[in-house]
C-alpha positions in Angstrom: 19.0 44.8 12.1 18.4 41.1 12.5 21.3 39.1 13.8 23.0 36.5 11.5 21.5 33.7 13.6 17.9 35.2 13.3 18.4 35.5 9.5 19.6 31.9 9.4 16.5 30.6 11.2 14.3 32.5 8.8 16.0 30.9 5.9 15.6 27.5 7.5 11.9 28.1 8.1 11.4 29.3 4.5 13.2 26.3 3.1 11.0 23.9 5.0 7.8 25.8 4.1 8.8 25.9 0.5 9.3 22.1 0.4 5.9 21.7 2.2 4.2 23.8 -0.5 5.9 22.3 -3.6 3.3 21.4 -6.3 3.6 17.8 -7.6 1.5 17.8 -10.7 -1.8 18.0 -8.8 -0.6 16.5 -5.6 0.3 19.1 -3.0 3.1 18.2 -0.6 1.7 18.7 2.9 -1.7 17.4 2.1 -2.8 14.1 3.6 -3.0 12.4 0.2 0.5 13.3 -0.8 2.0 12.6 2.6 0.4 9.1 2.7 1.9 8.3 -0.7 5.3 9.5 0.5 5.3 7.1 3.4 8.3 7.3 5.7 9.9 9.7 3.2 7.4 12.5 3.9 8.7 15.7 5.3 8.4 16.4 9.1 5.0 18.1 9.6 4.8 21.7 10.5 4.0 21.7 14.2 3.7 23.7 17.3 4.9 21.9 20.5 1.8 20.6 22.3 2.9 20.9 25.9 0.2 20.5 28.7 0.5 22.0 32.1 1.4 19.4 34.8 -0.6 19.0 38.0 0.2 21.5 40.7 3.6 21.1 42.4 5.3 19.2 39.5 8.2 20.4 37.4 9.9 18.8 34.4 13.3 17.3 35.3 14.2 15.0 32.5 13.6 14.7 28.7 14.1 11.1 27.3 14.3 11.5 23.5 14.7 9.3 20.5 14.8 10.9 17.1 15.0 9.6 13.6 17.5 11.3 11.2 16.1 14.0 9.1 15.3 14.0 5.3 17.9 12.3 3.2 18.8 11.2 -0.2 17.8 7.8 -1.5 19.1 4.8 0.6 20.6 2.8 -2.3 22.5 4.6 -5.1 21.7 1.7 -7.3 18.2 3.0 -7.6 19.3 6.4 -8.9 21.6 4.5 -11.4 18.9 2.1 -12.5 16.4 4.8 -13.3 19.0 6.8 -15.2 20.2 3.7 -17.2 16.7 2.8 -18.3 15.6 6.3 -19.2 18.8 7.3 -21.0 18.9 4.1 -23.1 15.2 4.4 -24.1 15.9 8.1 -25.0 18.9 7.1 -27.2 16.8 4.5 -28.9 13.9 6.9 -29.5 11.5 4.7 -27.5 10.1 7.3 -25.1 6.7 9.0 -25.2 6.5 12.8 -24.8 5.9 12.3 -21.1 8.8 9.9 -21.1 11.1 12.4 -22.7 10.0 15.1 -20.2 10.8 12.6 -17.4 14.2 11.8 -18.9 15.0 15.5 -19.4 14.1 16.4 -15.8 15.9 13.4 -14.3 19.0 14.1 -16.4 19.1 17.6 -15.1 19.2 16.6 -11.4 21.0 13.2 -11.7 24.5 14.8 -11.3 23.3 16.1 -7.9 21.8 12.8 -6.8 24.3 10.2 -7.9 26.6 8.9 -5.2 24.7 10.6 -2.3 23.0 7.5 -1.1 21.7 7.9 2.5 23.2 11.3 3.0 21.4 13.9 5.2 20.1 16.8 3.1 20.0 20.4 4.1 16.3 20.0 4.6 16.9 17.2 7.1 19.5 19.3 8.9 17.0 22.2 9.1 14.3 19.9 10.5 16.4 18.9 13.5 17.5 22.5 14.2 13.9 23.6 14.5 12.8 20.7 16.7 15.7 21.4 19.0 14.8 25.1 19.1 11.2 24.3 20.1 12.4 21.9 22.8 14.6 24.6 24.3 11.8 27.1 24.3 9.2 24.7 25.9 11.3 23.6 28.8 13.1 26.6 30.5 12.7 24.7 33.8 15.3 22.3 32.4 17.5 24.2 30.0 17.7 27.3 32.3 19.2 25.3 35.1 22.5 24.0 33.8 21.2 20.6 32.7 23.3 17.5 32.0 22.8 16.9 28.3 24.0 13.7 26.5 23.5 13.0 22.8 24.3 9.6 21.3 23.9 8.4 17.7 24.1 5.3 15.6 27.2 5.1 13.4 25.6 6.2 10.1 26.6 9.6 8.8 23.0 10.9 8.5 22.2 10.2 12.2 25.5 11.7 13.3 24.8 14.8 11.3 21.3 15.0 12.6 22.7 14.8 16.2 25.2 17.6 15.3 22.4 19.9 13.9 20.2 19.3 16.9 23.0 20.1 19.4 24.2 23.0 17.3 20.7 24.5 17.6 20.7 24.1 21.4 24.0 25.8 21.6 22.7 28.7 19.5 19.9 29.1 22.0 22.3 29.0 24.9 26.1 28.9 24.2 26.8 28.0 27.9 25.2 24.6 27.5 27.6 21.7 27.9 26.6 18.8 25.6 28.3 15.5 25.5 28.1 13.9 22.0 29.0 10.3 21.1 28.7 8.0 18.1 30.0 4.6 19.2 29.4 1.0 18.4 29.0 0.3 22.1 25.5 2.0 22.0 24.1 0.1 19.1 22.5 -2.5 21.3 19.7 0.0 22.2 20.0 2.7 19.5 19.4 0.2 16.7 18.8 -3.3 18.1 18.0 -4.5 14.5 21.6 -3.8 13.3 23.9 -6.6 12.3 26.3 -5.0 14.8 23.9 -5.4 17.7 25.0 -8.1 20.1 21.4 -9.2 20.6 20.6 -9.9 17.0 20.5 -13.5 15.9 21.3 -15.0 12.5 17.6 -15.7 12.2 16.8 -12.0 12.8 19.1 -11.0 10.0 17.8 -13.5 7.5 14.2 -12.4 8.3 14.9 -8.9 6.9 17.2 -10.0 4.0 16.2 -10.5 0.4 16.2 -14.3 1.2 13.6 -14.0 4.0 11.1 -16.8 4.0 8.1 -14.4 3.7 9.4 -12.6 0.5 8.1 -15.1 -2.1 4.5 -14.7 -0.9 5.0 -11.0 -0.7 6.3 -10.7 -4.3 3.3 -12.8 -5.5 1.0 -10.4 -3.7 2.5 -7.2 -5.1 2.7 -8.7 -8.6 -1.0 -9.3 -8.4 -1.6 -5.9 -6.9 0.3 -3.5 -9.3 -0.6 -3.4 -13.0 2.6 -2.0 -14.7 1.1 -1.8 -18.2 -0.5 1.6 -18.0 2.7 3.0 -16.4 4.8 1.6 -19.2 2.4 2.9 -21.8 2.7 6.5 -20.4 6.6 6.5 -20.6 7.5 4.1 -23.4 6.4 4.2 -27.1 7.1 0.5 -27.3 5.9 -1.7 -24.4 7.7 -4.8 -25.7 10.9 -2.8 -25.9 10.4 -1.6 -22.3 9.8 -5.1 -21.0 13.1 -6.2 -22.6 15.0 -3.2 -21.2 13.9 -3.6 -17.5 11.8 -5.6 -15.1 8.7 -3.3 -15.2 7.8 -3.5 -11.5 11.4 -3.0 -10.3 11.7 0.0 -12.5 8.4 1.4 -11.4 9.2 0.9 -7.7 12.7 2.5 -8.2 11.2 5.6 -10.0 8.6 5.8 -7.2 11.4 5.8 -4.6 13.2 8.6 -6.5 10.0 10.6 -6.7 9.1 10.5 -3.0 12.6 11.4 -2.0 12.9 14.4 -4.2 10.9 16.8 -2.0 13.4 16.2 0.9 16.4 17.2 -1.1 17.9 20.5 -2.4 16.4 19.5 -5.8 12.8 19.7 -4.5 11.6 21.9 -7.4 11.9 18.9 -9.7 9.1 16.4 -9.3 8.3 13.0 -10.8 5.1 12.4 -8.9 3.0 13.2 -12.0 4.4 10.1 -13.8 2.1 8.0 -11.5 -1.7 8.0 -11.0 -3.0 8.4 -7.5 -4.0 4.8 -7.4 -0.5 3.7 -8.4 1.1 5.8 -5.8 -1.2 4.3 -3.1 -0.3 0.8 -4.3 3.4 1.5 -4.4 3.3 2.9 -0.9 1.3 -0.2 0.2 4.2 -2.4 -1.1 6.7 -0.5 1.0 4.4 -0.4 4.0 4.0 -4.2 4.1 7.8 -4.8 4.4 7.9 -2.4 7.4 5.0 -4.2 9.0 6.6 -7.6 8.6 10.0 -6.5 9.8 9.1 -4.2 12.6 5.4 -4.7 13.3 3.4 -7.7 14.6 3.8 -9.7 11.3 1.6 -12.7 10.9 3.5 -15.0 13.4 3.1 -15.7 17.1 6.4 -14.2 18.2 7.2 -11.1 16.0 10.9 -10.2 16.0 10.4 -6.4 15.5 8.6 -5.5 18.8 10.7 -8.0 20.8 14.0 -6.4 19.8 12.6 -2.9 20.5 12.5 -3.9 24.2 16.2 -3.2 24.4 15.5 0.5 23.5 12.9 1.0 26.1 14.9 -0.8 28.8 17.7 1.7 28.3 15.3 4.6 28.4 13.7 3.5 31.7 17.1 2.9 33.3 18.4 6.3 32.2 15.2 8.1 33.4 15.3 6.3 36.7 18.9 7.5 37.3 17.9 11.0 36.2 15.1 11.1 38.8 17.7 10.5 41.6 19.7 13.6 40.6 19.1 17.2 41.7 20.3 18.5 38.3 17.9 18.4 35.4 18.9 16.4 32.4 18.3 15.7 28.7 19.1 12.3 27.0 19.1 12.7 23.2 19.2 9.6 21.0 19.4 9.5 17.2 18.5 6.5 15.1 16.1 5.2 12.5 12.5 4.9 11.4 12.2 1.1 11.9 13.4 1.5 15.5 10.5 3.8 16.2 8.0 1.4 14.5 9.2 -1.5 16.6 9.1 0.6 19.8 5.6 2.0 19.1 4.3 -1.5 18.3 5.8 -3.0 21.5 4.4 -0.1 23.6 0.9 -0.3 22.1 0.8 3.3 21.0 -1.9 4.8 18.8 -2.9 1.4 17.4 0.5 0.3 16.2 0.0 -3.1 17.9 -3.1 -4.1 15.9 -2.5 -7.3 14.0 -3.3 -7.5 10.3 -5.3 -10.5 8.9 -3.3 -10.7 5.7 -1.2 -8.6 3.2 -4.2 -6.7 2.0 -5.2 -5.7 5.6 -1.8 -4.3 6.6 -2.6 -0.8 5.3 -5.6 -0.6 7.6 -3.7 -1.2 10.8 -0.1 -0.1 10.1 0.7 3.2 8.3 4.4 4.0 7.8 3.7 7.6 6.9 3.0 8.3 10.5 6.8 8.2 11.0 8.1 11.0 8.8 11.7 12.1 8.4 13.0 13.5 11.7 10.2 11.7 13.6 10.7 11.7 17.3 9.5 10.4 20.7 9.9 12.4 23.8 9.2 11.0 27.3 9.2 13.9 29.8 9.6 13.1 33.5 8.1 15.3 36.1 9.0 15.5 39.8 7.2 16.7 42.9 8.5 17.3 46.5 5.4 15.5 47.9 4.2 12.9 45.3 5.6 10.3 43.1 7.1 11.2 39.6 4.9 11.5 36.6 5.6 10.9 32.9 4.1 12.4 29.7 4.6 11.2 26.1 5.0 13.2 22.9 5.2 11.8 19.4 6.4 14.3 16.8 5.9 17.0 19.6 2.2 16.2 20.0 0.6 14.5 23.0 0.2 10.8 22.8 -1.9 8.9 25.3 -0.5 5.9 27.0 -2.5 2.7 27.7 -2.5 3.6 31.4 -4.7 5.3 33.9 -4.0 9.1 33.5 -3.3 11.6 36.2 -5.0 14.8 35.0 -5.1 15.1 31.2 -2.0 13.4 29.8 0.2 12.5 32.7 0.9 9.0 34.2 2.5 7.6 37.3 6.0 6.6 36.6 5.5 3.5 38.7 2.6 2.5 36.5 4.7 3.1 33.4 7.5 0.9 34.7 5.1 -1.8 36.0 3.6 -2.2 32.5 6.8 -2.0 30.4 9.5 -3.5 32.5 7.9 -6.9 31.9 
C-alpha cells in the first residue's frame, strides 16, 4: 500500500499535468503558442532536473537559489470586479451575443471563487514549489545527506511566504531531520525585492517610473491604442457595439478579460476557460502590451541608464556574499530566497543571460528581444557552488532547473571559475 505522502505527491503530479493539458478552445496549454500568450502567468513547465557531472574531484557544497512564487490568482481584484460588472450589466440589458452569454454564464459560475482572492497563491502554485523542492533534494544527496545549513527567506507578500512554506515542507517530507530556518522580514527586502517601495535603495524617481504616472506611459498608450483593434472583439461579445462603448473603455475591458483568462489555468477553476473569446492574433498583441511594460520597468528600456538592471545588482551582491561565506564552511549549505518575476527579469538582464540584455529599437521591437513568458510561475535561478581539495571553486547556473551558459570561459561543459564569476559581476 502506498504511504499517504506518496499518494499526496501523485495527486500533486496529476493536478499539474491536468492543468498542463487543459484545452482552451483550440489552444492547448503546454504548447509554445499558448504559453507565449500567457506570458508570466504560464504554468511552470514540466521538467527533469538537468544536472551535469562536475570535473573530477569536485563536489557540490552550496545551492544559491532565488524562486518566484507559484501560480496565483489575479493581482488586482478590481479586474475580476470590472469584468463581472460589464458582463452582468450587458446580460441584464439583453445586449450580449450568444458567445457573450456563454462567456457571462461561465464567468458567473466561477466568480464567487475568484472575487477577493487577489494575489493569493493557488493550490497549483503550492504544488509547483513542492515538486521543485523534491527534485532539488533528489539531485544533491552530497548536500542534503550531510546535515546542511538551510536558510529560507521571503518577501512580505502572502504568496511568497506560502511558496517558501510549501518548498520547505517538501524538503522536510524528504528528510524530517532537516533543520530549516525560515524568515519573512522587512530587513531582507533590500535584496529580495530591490524594486519595492519598502527597499532602502529605491528612490522617488524609481517609484514614479513604474507608476501609472510614469513619463513613458503616454507614448506606450498611444502605441497600444494603434496596435489593438477592439472592434472585432466587441462584435463577438456585444450585440450593440455603441452600447458596449458606453458601458466600458473597450481596450481596458479587453485587457482585463485577457488577464482573467490567462490566470485561470493556474487556479482551482482551471476547467473553465475564456481563451476562446480571443483570436490568436489578439492574444499575441495583448501579451505584447504586457511584455513592453516589463521591458521598460525591468529590462534595458530605451534610456542610457536603465533602472531595472541597476537595482538588481543588490540581489546579486547578496548572493555572492552568501556564497563566499558558504565556501569557507565545512558544512554544506542551501540558501533559498522567494520573491517575484520582475526581480528575476532585472537580474537576468543585468547578468546578460540568454539574451535578456539585448536592447530594443522601439516598442514594436521589444517582443523580439525580451519575452516575459520565459519567466513562468515558480520560475527559479539556482547557482550551485562546487569545491575541490586541490583547485579553486567552480559555479554552475540553472534557470528553471535547466543548464544556462554564463558569458564566461567554461571549465568542462557548463562550469565556471568562481573567481571569474566574481570578477565579472562584482563590478
